[in-house]
C-alpha positions as CSV (number, residue, x, y, z in Angstrom):
1,N,46.2,40.4,35.3
2,R,43.3,38.7,33.5
3,E,40.5,39.5,36.2
4,A,41.6,43.0,36.2
5,L,41.2,43.1,32.1
6,A,38.1,41.5,32.2
7,V,36.3,43.7,34.6
8,A,37.6,46.7,33.1
9,A,36.3,45.5,29.5
10,G,33.1,44.8,30.7
11,S,32.3,48.2,32.3
12,G,31.5,51.5,30.7
13,F,28.2,49.7,28.6
14,S,31.2,48.1,26.2
15,T,28.2,46.0,24.8
16,A,25.8,48.6,24.0
17,T,26.3,48.1,20.3
18,D,25.9,44.2,20.8
19,L,22.5,45.1,22.2
20,A,21.6,47.2,19.4
21,D,22.8,44.6,16.9
22,W,20.8,41.9,18.7
23,L,18.0,43.9,18.6
24,V,17.8,44.6,14.7
25,R,19.2,41.0,14.0
26,E,16.8,39.0,16.2
27,L,13.7,41.4,16.4
28,G,14.2,42.7,12.8
29,M,14.1,46.5,13.9
30,P,15.3,49.5,12.5
31,F,18.6,50.3,13.8
32,R,17.6,53.7,14.7
33,D,14.9,52.1,17.0
34,A,17.5,49.6,18.4
35,H,19.8,52.6,19.0
36,H,17.2,54.1,21.0
37,I,16.0,51.0,22.9
38,T,19.3,50.5,23.7
39,G,20.3,54.5,24.9
40,T,17.0,53.9,27.4
41,L,18.6,50.8,28.6
42,V,22.0,52.6,29.2
43,A,20.1,55.5,30.9
44,M,18.5,53.3,32.8
45,A,21.5,51.2,34.1
46,E,23.2,54.3,34.7
47,Q,20.6,55.9,37.1
48,R,20.4,52.2,38.7
49,G,24.5,52.3,39.1
50,C,25.0,48.8,37.2
51,D,25.8,47.7,33.9
52,L,23.6,46.3,31.1
53,P,24.1,42.7,32.1
54,D,22.5,43.3,35.4
55,L,19.3,44.8,34.3
56,S,16.5,42.6,34.8
57,L,14.5,41.0,31.8
58,E,11.4,42.7,33.1
59,D,13.6,45.9,32.8
60,M,14.8,45.3,29.2
61,Q,11.0,44.4,28.3
62,S,9.9,47.5,29.7
63,T,11.3,49.3,26.6
64,H,10.5,46.6,23.9
65,A,8.2,43.6,24.8
66,G,9.7,41.8,22.4
67,I,13.2,40.9,24.1
68,T,13.5,37.9,25.4
69,A,16.3,36.3,27.7
70,D,18.4,35.5,25.0
71,V,19.3,38.8,25.1
72,F,21.6,38.1,28.3
73,G,23.8,35.6,25.7
74,V,25.0,39.0,23.9
75,L,25.8,41.5,26.8
76,G,29.0,39.7,28.2
77,V,31.9,40.6,27.1
78,E,33.1,37.4,26.6
79,N,30.6,36.5,24.3
80,S,31.0,40.1,22.6
81,V,34.7,39.0,21.6
82,N,33.8,35.7,20.6
83,S,31.1,36.8,18.4
84,R,33.5,38.7,16.2
85,V,34.4,35.8,14.0
86,S,35.0,37.4,10.3
87,Y,38.8,38.0,9.1
88,G,40.8,40.0,11.6
89,G,37.9,40.0,14.4
90,T,38.4,39.4,18.1
91,A,37.5,35.8,18.3
92,P,40.4,33.8,19.8
93,A,40.3,31.8,16.4
94,Q,40.8,34.5,14.6
95,V,43.4,36.4,16.6
96,R,45.6,33.2,16.2
97,A,45.2,33.1,12.7
98,Q,46.6,36.7,12.8
99,I,49.0,35.8,14.9
100,E,50.3,32.9,12.4
101,R,49.7,35.4,9.5
102,W,52.2,37.8,10.6
103,K,54.7,35.3,12.1
104,T,55.4,33.9,8.8
105,R,55.3,38.0,7.1
106,L,57.9,39.2,9.9
């Protein structure tokens, strides 16, 4: 059931690390600061009973003014999966490549 899997994959703040990575990459902040901001946003979402993508841009900016609407591009599970394009990553092209590799080896 793809729909149930998608819902389950998106629960439990599974993209929190993607958020911290985005803060480091896009805003140039040290990871320890990104980790702190991410933790603050996770706590905010928990208090409101929602997931990170459900927070508003204003909520995000209340923790750091430099956060832009681009942050929402990294918060979806599909975007998270697709962003892992290195060898052995979770992006569909990488998964297909590994399947083909192992078909020939097995």
